[in-house]
NUTIDREN-757100 format. One record per residue (C-alpha): x negated, y negated, z. Coordinates in Angstrom, 2 decimals, m for minus. Last residue first. Layout:
[[X Y Z]];
...
***
This chain:
[[m11.02 14.67 37.26]];
[[m10.91 12.29 34.12]];
[[m10.50 8.76 34.66]];
[[m7.05 7.52 34.25]];
[[m6.41 5.62 31.17]];
[[m5.56 1.93 31.49]];
[[m2.42 0.73 29.84]];
[[m2.90 m1.06 26.76]];
[[m1.12 m4.56 27.43]];
[[1.03 m5.58 24.38]];
[[0.54 m8.37 21.78]];
[[3.01 m11.13 22.19]];
[[5.24 m12.39 19.70]];
[[5.56 m16.06 19.62]];
[[4.24 m16.04 15.80]];
[[7.62 m14.40 14.70]];
[[10.02 m16.73 16.50]];
[[8.34 m19.47 15.32]];
[[8.73 m18.37 11.88]];
[[12.36 m17.62 12.68]];
[[12.74 m20.95 14.43]];
[[11.24 m22.55 11.20]];
[[13.19 m20.97 8.85]];
[[16.52 m22.27 10.41]];
[[15.23 m25.79 10.59]];
[[14.68 m25.38 6.70]];
[[18.10 m24.13 5.85]];
[[19.55 m26.64 8.32]];
[[17.73 m29.52 6.41]];
[[19.15 m28.21 3.18]];
[[22.53 m28.03 4.56]];
[[22.12 m31.77 5.80]];
[[20.85 m32.34 2.16]];
[[23.86 m30.56 0.77]];
[[26.15 m32.46 2.78]];
[[24.74 m35.94 1.64]];
[[24.78 m35.00 m1.78]];
[[28.27 m33.71 m1.83]];
[[29.65 m36.94 m0.01]];
[[27.98 m38.98 m2.83]];
[[29.41 m37.42 m5.26]];
[[27.55 m38.06 m8.75]];
[[28.93 m35.11 m10.79]];
[[26.15 m33.09 m12.20]];
[[23.67 m34.02 m9.11]];
[[26.34 m33.37 m6.67]];
[[27.17 m30.10 m7.93]];
[[23.74 m29.25 m8.31]];
[[23.40 m30.19 m4.55]];
[[26.36 m28.50 m3.28]];
[[25.36 m25.28 m5.38]];
[[21.65 m25.59 m3.79]];
[[23.00 m26.27 m0.22]];
[[25.21 m23.28 m0.03]];
[[22.31 m21.11 m1.75]];
[[19.72 m22.60 1.07]];
[[22.15 m22.19 4.26]];
[[23.36 m18.58 2.92]];
[[19.24 m17.94 2.87]];
[[18.62 m19.42 6.44]];
[[21.52 m16.62 7.64]];
[[19.87 m13.97 5.84]];
[[16.47 m14.46 7.38]];
[[17.74 m13.65 10.77]];
[[19.63 m10.64 9.54]];
[[16.59 m9.12 7.88]];
[[14.47 m8.83 11.28]];
[[11.05 m10.10 10.98]];
[[9.17 m8.62 13.67]];
[[11.33 m5.52 13.91]];
[[11.38 m5.41 9.94]];
[[7.31 m5.10 10.08]];
[[7.25 m2.30 12.16]];
[[7.07 m2.54 16.21]];
[[4.02 m0.76 18.06]];
[[4.61 1.88 20.72]];
[[1.20 2.13 22.73]];
[[m2.28 3.62 22.26]];
[[m1.80 5.48 19.02]];
[[m1.32 2.05 16.85]];
[[m3.04 m0.55 18.78]];
[[m5.51 m1.85 16.76]];
[[m2.61 m2.79 13.98]];
[[m0.63 m4.61 16.74]];
[[m1.53 m8.05 17.15]];
[[m3.88 m9.25 14.29]];
[[m2.16 m6.71 11.52]];
[[1.45 m7.04 12.95]];
[[1.31 m10.86 12.86]];
[[m0.33 m11.34 9.82]];
[[2.42 m9.06 8.36]];
[[5.17 m10.83 9.90]];
[[3.89 m14.22 8.45]];
[[3.51 m12.83 4.79]];
[[6.85 m10.97 4.19]];
[[8.92 m14.06 5.37]];
[[6.68 m16.68 4.41]];
[[6.68 m15.24 0.78]];
[[10.77 m15.24 0.63]];
[[10.39 m19.06 1.65]];
[[7.86 m19.66 m1.33]];
[[10.22 m17.99 m3.59]];
[[13.25 m20.28 m2.78]];
[[10.86 m23.33 m2.49]];
[[9.28 m23.07 m5.86]];
[[11.94 m21.61 m8.01]];
[[15.59 m23.21 m6.96]];
[[13.98 m26.14 m4.76]];
[[11.17 m27.37 m6.82]];
[[12.25 m26.02 m10.20]];
[[15.75 m26.08 m10.40]];
[[16.02 m29.07 m8.91]];
[[13.23 m31.16 m10.56]];
[[14.68 m29.75 m13.85]];
[[18.40 m31.13 m12.62]];
[[16.75 m34.62 m12.07]];
[[14.96 m34.88 m14.94]];
[[18.07 m33.85 m17.12]];
[[20.27 m36.35 m15.00]];
[[17.75 m38.99 m16.06]];
[[18.57 m38.70 m20.07]];
[[15.21 m38.62 m22.05]];
[[16.98 m36.71 m24.81]];
[[14.45 m34.56 m26.65]];
[[11.96 m34.64 m23.69]];
[[14.54 m34.33 m21.25]];
[[16.16 m31.36 m23.09]];
[[12.84 m29.35 m22.54]];
[[12.78 m30.15 m19.41]];
[[16.50 m29.27 m18.83]];
[[15.69 m25.58 m20.26]];
[[12.15 m25.34 m18.48]];
[[14.31 m25.60 m15.03]];
[[16.50 m22.82 m16.20]];
[[13.58 m20.52 m16.92]];
[[12.45 m21.37 m12.99]];
[[15.82 m20.88 m11.80]];
[[16.56 m17.32 m12.69]];
[[13.12 m15.96 m11.31]];
[[13.18 m18.19 m8.51]];
[[16.86 m16.79 m7.20]];
[[15.59 m13.37 m7.70]];
[[12.84 m13.89 m5.88]];
[[14.67 m15.40 m3.04]];
[[17.06 m12.14 m3.15]];
[[14.07 m10.12 m2.93]];
[[13.10 m12.02 0.50]];
[[16.89 m11.33 1.56]];
[[16.64 m7.88 1.41]];
[[18.10 m5.16 m0.96]];
[[17.09 m1.31 m0.38]];
[[16.15 0.20 m3.78]];
[[12.78 1.45 m2.41]];
[[10.73 2.76 m4.79]];
[[10.61 m0.50 m7.12]];
[[11.79 m0.26 m10.89]];
[[14.04 m3.11 m11.02]];
[[11.73 m5.42 m9.07]];
[[9.19 m4.64 m11.72]];
[[11.20 m5.49 m14.69]];
[[12.45 m8.62 m12.90]];
[[8.09 m9.59 m12.57]];
[[7.82 m8.69 m16.40]];
[[10.75 m10.78 m17.46]];
[[9.56 m13.81 m15.19]];
[[6.13 m13.56 m16.15]];
[[6.48 m13.50 m19.79]];
[[9.22 m16.25 m19.33]];
[[6.20 m18.32 m17.56]];
[[3.61 m17.52 m20.33]];
[[5.92 m18.53 m23.10]];
[[6.85 m21.70 m21.61]];
[[2.66 m22.33 m21.19]];
[[2.20 m21.27 m24.70]];
[[5.06 m23.65 m26.06]];
[[4.07 m26.63 m24.10]];
[[1.62 m27.65 m26.95]];
[[4.40 m27.51 m29.30]];
[[6.56 m29.38 m27.15]];
[[4.15 m32.67 m26.88]];
[[3.50 m32.22 m30.62]];
[[7.06 m33.14 m31.37]];
[[7.56 m35.48 m28.50]];
[[4.74 m37.78 m29.92]];
[[1.13 m37.92 m29.15]];
[[m0.10 m40.57 m26.88]];
[[m3.66 m39.57 m26.80]];
[[m3.39 m38.65 m22.82]];
[[0.03 m37.31 m23.39]];
[[m1.08 m34.98 m26.15]];
[[m4.59 m34.06 m24.39]];
[[m2.30 m33.48 m20.81]];
[[m0.30 m30.91 m23.18]];
[[m3.02 m28.97 m24.64]];
[[m5.53 m27.93 m22.06]];
[[m2.76 m26.82 m19.31]];
[[m0.94 m25.53 m22.66]];
[[m3.63 m23.20 m23.32]];
[[m4.56 m22.20 m19.64]];
[[m0.74 m21.00 m19.13]];
[[m1.34 m18.81 m22.36]];
[[m4.33 m17.32 m21.03]];
[[m3.11 m16.71 m17.64]];
[[0.21 m15.06 m18.73]];
[[m1.89 m12.94 m21.51]];
[[m4.09 m11.85 m18.56]];
[[m1.33 m10.89 m16.38]];
[[0.29 m9.09 m19.43]];
[[m3.06 m7.06 m19.97]];
[[m3.15 m6.17 m16.30]];
[[0.17 m4.91 m16.06]];
[[1.90 m5.80 m12.90]];
[[1.48 m2.90 m10.59]];
[[4.87 m0.80 m10.39]];
[[6.83 m1.71 m7.26]];
[[6.22 m0.81 m3.83]];
[[7.94 m4.22 m2.50]];
[[5.08 m5.79 m0.29]];
[[1.97 m4.35 m2.17]];
[[3.62 m4.30 m5.92]];
[[5.00 m7.98 m5.29]];
[[1.86 m8.91 m3.57]];
[[m0.50 m8.80 m6.32]];
[[0.71 m10.19 m9.28]];
[[3.06 m12.31 m7.32]];
[[m0.35 m14.17 m5.78]];
[[m1.45 m15.10 m9.50]];
[[2.37 m16.09 m10.31]];
[[2.74 m18.53 m7.48]];
[[m0.93 m19.71 m7.98]];
[[m0.11 m20.30 m11.46]];
[[3.03 m22.28 m10.66]];
[[2.19 m24.48 m8.04]];
[[m1.20 m25.73 m9.19]];
[[m1.24 m26.02 m13.05]];
[[2.26 m25.86 m13.44]];
[[3.62 m28.57 m10.89]];
[[0.43 m30.24 m10.28]];
[[m1.40 m30.23 m13.47]];
[[1.74 m31.06 m15.50]];
[[2.76 m33.35 m12.93]];
[[m0.53 m35.63 m12.99]];
[[m0.57 m35.62 m16.62]];
[[3.16 m36.97 m17.03]];
[[2.54 m39.65 m14.34]];
[[m0.88 m40.62 m16.32]];
[[1.33 m40.63 m19.50]];
[[4.46 m42.18 m17.97]];
[[2.42 m45.10 m16.58]];
[[0.57 m46.02 m19.72]];
[[m3.08 m45.48 m19.29]];
[[m5.47 m48.87 m18.96]];
[[m5.74 m47.96 m14.86]];
[[m6.82 m50.84 m13.08]];
[[m8.61 m50.93 m9.80]];
[[m7.84 m51.26 m6.03]];
[[m4.16 m53.32 m6.57]];
[[m2.40 m50.64 m4.45]];
[[m0.68 m49.34 m7.81]];
[[m4.00 m48.83 m9.42]];
[[m5.50 m47.09 m6.44]];
[[m2.10 m44.78 m6.07]];
[[m2.66 m43.77 m9.88]];
[[m6.36 m42.92 m9.49]];
[[m5.99 m41.15 m6.31]];
[[m2.85 m39.07 m8.07]];
[[m5.23 m38.39 m10.99]];
[[m8.03 m37.13 m8.83]];
[[m5.66 m35.38 m6.88]];
[[m4.09 m33.50 m9.66]];
[[m7.35 m32.68 m11.31]];
[[m8.71 m31.03 m8.14]];
[[m5.08 m29.19 m7.71]];
[[m5.45 m27.95 m11.18]];
[[m8.92 m26.51 m10.58]];
[[m7.94 m24.81 m7.70]];
[[m4.83 m23.26 m9.51]];
[[m7.09 m22.33 m12.46]];
[[m9.40 m20.41 m9.81]];
[[m6.69 m18.77 m8.14]];
[[m5.18 m17.38 m11.36]];
[[m8.82 m16.11 m12.26]];
[[m8.94 m14.37 m8.78]];
[[m5.18 m13.09 m9.27]];
[[m6.06 m11.63 m12.63]];
[[m8.76 m9.56 m11.58]];
[[m12.42 m9.73 m12.34]];
[[m13.43 m12.90 m11.67]];
[[m16.63 m12.36 m9.80]];
[[m16.74 m13.99 m6.60]];
[[m19.01 m17.10 m6.16]];
[[m16.12 m19.46 m7.47]];
[[m13.73 m18.47 m4.77]];
[[m15.59 m19.21 m1.57]];
[[m17.77 m22.14 m2.73]];
[[m14.41 m23.60 m4.33]];
[[m12.30 m23.29 m1.11]];
[[m14.69 m25.33 0.88]];
[[m14.84 m27.97 m1.75]];
[[m11.31 m27.99 m2.56]];
[[m10.33 m28.05 1.46]];
[[m12.76 m30.71 1.86]];
[[m12.16 m32.71 m0.66]];
[[m8.06 m32.43 m0.17]];
[[m8.49 m33.44 3.32]];
[[m10.35 m36.69 2.69]];
[[m8.31 m37.43 m0.03]];
[[m5.20 m36.77 1.86]];
[[m6.64 m39.30 4.65]];
[[m7.63 m41.75 2.39]];
[[m4.11 m41.76 0.87]];
[[m2.30 m41.71 3.86]];
[[m4.19 m44.86 5.26]];
[[m3.59 m46.70 2.20]];
[[0.01 m45.85 1.92]];
[[0.78 m46.56 5.34]];
[[m1.11 m50.05 5.11]];
[[1.12 m50.81 1.92]];
[[4.45 m49.97 3.64]];
[[6.90 m49.50 0.93]];
[[9.48 m47.96 3.40]];
[[10.01 m44.97 1.41]];
[[6.21 m44.85 m0.12]];
[[4.28 m45.39 2.82]];
[[6.35 m43.37 5.06]];
[[6.22 m40.38 2.65]];
[[2.32 m41.16 2.21]];
[[2.15 m41.54 5.80]];
[[3.55 m38.18 6.67]];
[[1.42 m36.44 3.93]];
[[m1.73 m37.81 5.47]];
[[m0.89 m36.79 8.91]];
[[m0.01 m33.49 7.62]];
[[m3.57 m33.43 5.88]];
[[m5.75 m34.93 8.73]];
[[m4.07 m32.09 11.08]];
[[m4.86 m29.41 8.46]];
[[m8.00 m30.26 7.53]];
[[m8.97 m30.44 11.09]];
[[m7.66 m26.84 11.58]];
[[m9.69 m25.81 8.64]];
[[m13.29 m26.67 10.39]];
[[m12.53 m23.23 12.00]];
[[m13.45 m21.88 8.54]];
[[m17.06 m23.77 8.07]];
[[m17.56 m21.87 4.75]];
[[m15.07 m19.61 3.14]];
[[m16.18 m16.01 2.46]];
[[m14.83 m14.58 m0.96]];
[[m13.29 m11.25 m0.70]];
[[m10.54 m12.10 m3.25]];
[[m7.80 m10.47 m1.39]];
[[m8.63 m10.98 1.93]];
[[m11.01 m13.73 2.19]];
[[m9.21 m15.62 m0.60]];
[[m5.88 m14.85 0.68]];
[[m5.56 m16.66 3.97]];
[[m6.85 m19.83 3.52]];
[[m5.61 m19.76 0.12]];
[[m2.08 m19.03 1.37]];
[[m2.44 m21.82 4.19]];
[[m3.46 m24.11 1.53]];
[[m0.24 m22.81 m0.71]];
[[2.23 m23.28 2.26]];
[[1.11 m26.86 3.22]];
[[1.15 m27.90 m0.60]];
[[4.41 m26.54 m1.25]];
[[6.48 m28.06 1.76]];
[[4.89 m31.39 2.50]];
[[2.79 m32.32 m0.76]];
[[5.26 m30.92 m3.28]];
[[8.45 m31.35 m1.35]];
[[7.76 m34.58 0.87]];
[[6.08 m36.07 m2.40]];
[[9.53 m35.45 m4.16]];
[[11.28 m37.16 m1.53]];
[[9.01 m40.28 m1.41]];
[[9.21 m40.58 m5.43]];
[[13.02 m40.52 m5.05]];
[[12.63 m43.35 m2.50]];
[[10.38 m45.35 m4.52]];
[[12.45 m45.38 m7.55]];
[[10.88 m43.92 m10.74]];
[[13.64 m40.79 m11.06]];
[[16.54 m43.59 m11.06]];
[[19.69 m43.78 m9.77]];
[[20.15 m40.15 m8.50]];
[[18.83 m41.14 m5.09]];
[[21.77 m43.54 m4.42]];
[[23.87 m40.34 m4.68]];
[[23.02 m40.06 m0.90]];
[[20.26 m41.85 0.88]];
[[20.56 m40.20 4.29]];
[[21.51 m36.73 3.45]];
[[18.82 m36.76 0.89]];
[[15.90 m37.98 3.25]];
[[17.43 m35.45 5.73]];
[[16.99 m32.55 3.55]];
[[13.52 m33.55 2.67]];
[[12.31 m34.18 6.49]];
[[13.72 m30.73 7.38]];
[[11.93 m29.19 4.54]];
[[8.83 m31.27 5.91]];
[[9.59 m29.36 9.25]];
[[9.72 m25.98 7.19]];
[[6.28 m26.58 5.76]];
[[4.34 m27.04 8.72]];
[[4.99 m23.65 10.17]];
[[2.78 m22.14 6.86]];
[[m0.04 m24.53 7.58]];
[[m0.75 m24.09 11.18]];
[[0.15 m20.05 10.79]];
[[m2.51 m20.32 7.88]];
[[m5.22 m21.31 10.25]];
[[m3.64 m19.58 13.50]];
[[m4.40 m16.03 12.52]];
[[m8.31 m16.48 12.78]];
[[m9.65 m15.51 9.11]];
[[m9.28 m11.83 7.30]];
[[m12.53 m10.60 6.29]];
[[m11.52 m7.22 8.04]];
[[m8.55 m6.95 5.90]];
[[m10.28 m6.50 2.67]];
[[m6.99 m5.77 0.57]];
[[m7.61 m4.36 m2.57]];
[[m5.20 m1.60 m1.92]];
[[m3.08 m2.26 1.07]];
[[0.10 m0.16 m0.27]];
***
């Protein structure tokens, strides 16, 4: 089950837990921002409130989980040695404060908070990228998961550089000659598809067979997925940089779209072929994500052809919440209990009764959070399409409730104590 996993190299458990537990807190913030602003959020995708909301999801939720996943999986799945691993706790603190300042600075248009948040995020990302880059690029790229992590880390570095350039230009520190739409397009391409999507796919190559007892993701298809994604990650930013028209932009995106569709199709087939046919909440999270990703691509394509703001919001809705947030939620319900079991119970097998993974994370706990999430998604989708203010606010509250429930579930897991091993009486 755990083939290719180097458990003896796992980092201290609190390092990934810090990042994993931060994510749903930002999810609560996201829900409350939606509930407080209502349908006014849908007036323009360029409003600072919308930008603040977007970064609360992409930095607060997604980056928290993905940075924690990197710290855990590079040593365990890849076999890389992360230097100064204990300093990762400082990275978490600096990163979290930086994200809060960025969100507050954008939402309340506070220049000092924006400057402080930008500086702290730059420090956190520089150390993280250098730290994980040293560990990752010393490893032979002999598996698709390793290659995907490399692509994802490079994409993050580019995303951060562009984000800093844009933030500095906005703050008046320097000027950027590119048009705003061009630089934002490049920033989003590397951030959403290079950093987020490629990492989710790369981790999925390994953990889906591991946790769900499915057939392995075919290596040839995994390589094809990464090749096609890399091609679009090179071509789309070039088209944006040189100001090519929509036709060339769509043409450049076709390989990446094909890669994501191939991943979705292959993963769904793998789930259908799993050895244990039991349906749990984490599988529903994956199913929702695998439906939402192609839907998001449809609305992204429509937005390129007809730049109507509703298409942009629906794309963001399906991609950020339906795909990324749902799948990462499902991952947390598998990864966190496994880490708790490994660090606290694996060495006690045969000495005391040890729990199973399903005992650490009962599916009934995840099921309630899943219901909140799906109802929130339906409500928010109707709000985006129909422009109902009350539905928007209700959807935001439901999303906050879902995130809070996830946080409570994760806290219950990480607070499980290691049992004491009874002393053996001396012989004779």
